[in-house]
C-alpha positions as CSV (number, residue, x, y, z in Angstrom):
1,M,-24.7,-10.2,6.9
2,N,-26.3,-13.2,5.1
3,L,-25.8,-12.4,1.2
4,K,-28.7,-14.4,0.2
5,G,-31.2,-12.1,-1.3
6,K,-28.9,-8.8,-0.7
7,V,-28.3,-6.4,-3.3
8,A,-25.0,-5.3,-4.3
9,I,-23.5,-2.9,-6.8
10,V,-20.1,-3.9,-8.0
11,T,-18.1,-1.1,-9.8
12,G,-16.2,-2.2,-12.8
13,G,-17.6,-5.5,-12.3
14,A,-17.3,-6.6,-16.1
15,K,-14.1,-8.0,-16.0
16,R,-10.9,-9.2,-14.0
17,I,-11.2,-8.5,-10.5
18,G,-14.7,-6.9,-10.8
19,R,-16.1,-10.0,-12.4
20,V,-14.5,-12.2,-9.8
21,L,-16.2,-10.5,-6.9
22,A,-19.4,-9.8,-8.6
23,L,-19.7,-13.6,-9.6
24,G,-18.7,-14.5,-6.0
25,L,-21.4,-12.6,-4.4
26,A,-24.0,-14.2,-6.8
27,R,-22.8,-17.8,-6.0
28,R,-23.6,-17.0,-2.4
29,G,-27.3,-15.7,-3.7
30,C,-26.8,-11.9,-3.7
31,H,-28.6,-10.2,-6.9
32,V,-25.7,-8.0,-8.3
33,A,-25.7,-4.7,-10.5
34,I,-22.4,-4.1,-12.0
35,T,-21.1,-0.9,-13.6
36,Y,-19.1,-0.7,-16.7
37,R,-17.5,2.6,-18.9
38,R,-16.3,0.9,-22.3
39,S,-16.4,-2.8,-21.5
40,A,-20.1,-3.4,-22.9
41,Q,-19.4,-6.8,-24.2
42,E,-17.9,-8.2,-21.2
43,A,-20.6,-6.5,-18.7
44,A,-23.1,-8.5,-20.7
45,Q,-21.4,-11.8,-20.6
46,T,-21.1,-11.3,-16.9
47,V,-24.8,-10.5,-16.1
48,R,-25.5,-13.6,-18.2
49,R,-22.9,-15.7,-15.5
50,I,-24.5,-13.8,-12.7
51,Q,-28.1,-15.0,-13.8
52,A,-26.9,-18.5,-14.0
53,F,-26.8,-18.7,-10.2
54,K,-30.5,-17.8,-10.1
55,V,-30.1,-14.4,-9.1
56,R,-30.7,-10.9,-10.6
57,G,-28.0,-9.3,-12.5
58,W,-27.9,-5.9,-14.2
59,A,-25.4,-3.9,-15.8
60,V,-25.2,-0.1,-16.0
61,S,-22.8,2.1,-18.2
62,V,-21.4,4.7,-15.9
63,D,-18.3,7.1,-16.1
64,Q,-17.7,7.3,-12.5
65,R,-15.8,10.7,-13.0
66,D,-19.1,12.3,-13.6
67,P,-20.9,12.8,-10.3
68,S,-24.5,13.2,-12.0
69,Q,-24.0,9.8,-14.0
70,V,-22.9,8.1,-10.6
71,S,-26.0,9.4,-8.9
72,Q,-28.5,8.3,-11.7
73,A,-26.9,4.8,-11.5
74,V,-27.2,4.7,-7.9
75,Q,-30.8,5.7,-7.9
76,A,-31.6,3.5,-11.1
77,V,-30.6,0.3,-9.2
78,W,-32.4,1.3,-5.9
79,E,-35.4,1.8,-8.0
80,K,-35.0,-1.6,-9.9
81,F,-33.9,-3.5,-6.7
82,Q,-35.9,-1.5,-4.0
83,R,-32.9,-1.9,-1.5
84,L,-29.0,-1.6,-1.6
85,D,-27.1,-3.4,0.6
86,I,-23.5,-3.5,-0.3
87,L,-21.2,-1.4,-2.4
88,I,-17.8,-2.4,-3.5
89,N,-15.6,0.2,-4.9
90,N,-13.6,-1.7,-7.3
91,A,-13.4,0.4,-10.9
92,S,-10.1,2.1,-11.2
93,S,-7.5,3.8,-13.8
94,F,-4.2,2.8,-13.9
95,Y,-1.4,4.0,-16.5
96,P,2.2,5.0,-16.3
97,T,3.0,8.7,-15.6
98,P,6.8,9.6,-14.8
99,W,6.5,12.2,-12.0
100,A,8.1,14.9,-14.0
101,D,6.0,14.6,-17.2
102,V,2.6,14.4,-15.4
103,S,0.0,16.5,-17.3
104,P,-2.7,18.6,-15.6
105,E,-5.1,16.2,-17.6
106,Q,-3.7,13.1,-16.6
107,W,-3.7,14.1,-12.8
108,E,-7.2,15.0,-12.7
109,D,-8.0,12.1,-14.6
110,L,-6.5,9.6,-12.2
111,L,-7.7,11.6,-9.4
112,A,-11.4,11.5,-10.4
113,A,-11.2,7.8,-11.7
114,N,-9.8,6.4,-8.6
115,L,-10.8,9.0,-5.8
116,S,-13.6,11.1,-6.7
117,G,-15.7,8.3,-8.4
118,P,-15.6,6.2,-5.2
119,W,-16.5,9.4,-3.3
120,Y,-19.5,9.9,-5.6
121,F,-20.8,6.3,-5.1
122,A,-20.3,6.2,-1.5
123,Q,-21.8,9.4,-0.9
124,V,-25.2,8.5,-2.8
125,A,-25.2,4.7,-1.5
126,G,-24.2,5.8,2.0
127,R,-27.4,8.1,2.2
128,L,-29.4,5.3,1.2
129,M,-28.0,2.6,3.3
130,K,-27.9,4.9,6.5
131,R,-31.4,5.9,5.7
132,R,-32.4,2.2,5.7
133,G,-30.7,1.1,8.4
134,S,-27.5,-1.1,7.2
135,G,-25.1,-1.6,4.6
136,K,-21.5,-2.4,3.7
137,I,-19.1,-0.5,1.8
138,V,-15.6,-2.1,0.7
139,N,-13.2,-0.2,-1.3
140,L,-10.3,-1.5,-3.4
141,V,-7.3,0.7,-2.7
142,D,-3.6,-0.6,-3.3
143,V,-0.4,-1.4,-1.4
144,A,0.5,1.8,-3.6
145,A,-1.4,3.6,-0.9
146,F,1.5,3.0,1.3
147,L,4.6,2.5,-1.0
148,P,4.1,5.3,-4.0
149,W,5.8,4.3,-7.0
150,T,7.2,7.5,-8.8
151,N,6.2,6.7,-12.0
152,Y,2.7,6.4,-11.0
153,L,2.1,9.4,-8.3
154,P,-1.3,10.3,-9.5
155,Y,-2.7,6.9,-9.1
156,C,-0.8,6.2,-5.8
157,T,-1.9,9.6,-4.4
158,A,-5.6,9.1,-5.3
159,K,-5.4,5.4,-3.6
160,G,-4.1,7.2,-0.6
161,G,-6.8,9.5,-0.6
162,L,-9.2,6.3,-0.8
163,L,-7.5,4.8,2.3
164,T,-8.3,8.1,4.3
165,L,-11.8,8.4,2.8
166,T,-12.5,4.7,4.1
167,R,-12.0,5.5,7.8
168,G,-13.6,9.2,7.3
169,L,-16.8,7.4,5.8
170,A,-16.6,4.6,8.8
171,R,-17.2,7.6,11.2
172,A,-19.5,9.3,9.1
173,L,-21.8,6.4,8.4
174,A,-21.4,4.6,11.6
175,P,-23.4,3.0,13.4
176,E,-25.6,1.8,10.6
177,V,-23.2,1.1,7.6
178,Q,-19.7,-0.6,8.0
179,V,-16.9,0.8,5.6
180,N,-13.8,-1.2,5.2
181,A,-10.9,-1.4,2.5
182,I,-8.9,-4.0,0.9
183,A,-5.2,-3.2,-0.1
184,P,-4.2,-5.8,-3.3
185,G,-0.4,-6.5,-3.6
186,P,0.4,-8.4,-7.0
187,I,-2.7,-10.2,-7.9
188,L,-3.8,-8.9,-11.5
189,F,-1.0,-7.0,-13.8
190,P,-2.1,-4.9,-16.6
191,T,-1.8,-6.6,-20.0
192,D,0.8,-4.0,-20.9
193,I,3.4,-5.0,-17.9
194,P,6.8,-6.1,-18.9
195,A,7.4,-9.7,-17.5
196,K,10.6,-8.3,-15.9
197,Q,8.5,-5.9,-14.2
198,K,6.1,-8.5,-13.1
199,R,9.0,-10.7,-11.6
200,Q,10.5,-7.9,-9.7
201,A,6.7,-7.2,-8.0
202,I,6.7,-10.9,-7.1
203,R,10.3,-10.9,-5.7
204,K,9.3,-8.0,-3.4
205,T,6.6,-9.9,-1.6
206,L,7.4,-12.4,1.4
207,L,5.6,-15.3,-0.1
208,K,7.4,-14.8,-3.3
209,R,4.4,-15.3,-5.3
210,Q,1.7,-14.2,-7.3
211,G,-1.9,-13.8,-5.5
212,S,-5.3,-14.8,-7.1
213,P,-8.2,-12.6,-7.4
214,E,-10.1,-15.3,-5.4
215,D,-7.6,-14.3,-2.5
216,L,-9.5,-10.7,-2.9
217,L,-12.9,-12.1,-3.1
218,Q,-12.2,-14.2,0.4
219,A,-11.4,-10.9,1.9
220,A,-14.3,-9.2,0.7
221,L,-16.4,-12.0,2.2
222,F,-14.5,-11.7,5.3
223,F,-15.9,-7.9,5.6
224,L,-19.4,-8.9,4.3
225,E,-20.3,-12.4,5.8
226,G,-17.6,-12.7,8.3
227,S,-18.2,-9.8,10.9
228,D,-20.4,-7.0,11.4
229,F,-17.7,-5.7,14.0
230,V,-15.3,-4.3,11.7
231,T,-15.3,-0.7,10.1
232,G,-12.3,1.4,9.2
233,A,-10.4,-1.5,8.8
234,V,-7.5,-2.1,6.0
235,L,-6.9,-5.3,5.0
236,P,-3.5,-5.9,2.8
237,V,-3.7,-8.9,0.4
238,D,-0.1,-8.4,-0.6
239,G,1.6,-11.7,0.2
240,G,3.7,-9.7,2.5
241,R,4.7,-6.6,0.2
242,L,4.3,-4.1,2.8
243,L,6.6,-6.1,5.3
244,A,9.3,-6.9,2.7
């Protein structure tokens, strides 16, 4: 896929990893619509940075736990740009949930944000892409899909489900649409993670260092630009964490 002139949706594209992905696509001539839930100011800033690359940028407020909001957002992007070539499911929710104390509300919230939301986006976008005859979907999962953490079990369960969803969508949307996933390791830590916990996570990698959001961008670009003959794949970008 040549990204110039294509249209992408990057969920959670207002800040952090989502912003890096959105700007990386814009730099290559792709028009980018980003979604956000609460980060309106950051979203506006990111759109301006997207537009600085002489492409079209747009921000849409979406609570991806709500299927009607997701459907409306995707349809709005389609109507505005008259095409949709790429979906990157990046938006997620992450907070500690010690297993013995997980409430039903926390369980439902984390599964809705990390699994149902990407499904809603992929279902609507996938229909449009398949009807048009081409498209690519990249899901951001997590090494936690393979190595569940007892203090984050709802999150890990959702990411494990997203891994399975990636493979199932690859089958359902073939041959027109390729669906793949990236499994990040220690890249960007939440701001409230203690320094000791960060050091422990880095020590558990083979490379003994923290990765960069640029590493995830390069992985995404491989799936988008590097090959049209890869689907249903999961690429760990984890410094060897899964082997350590």
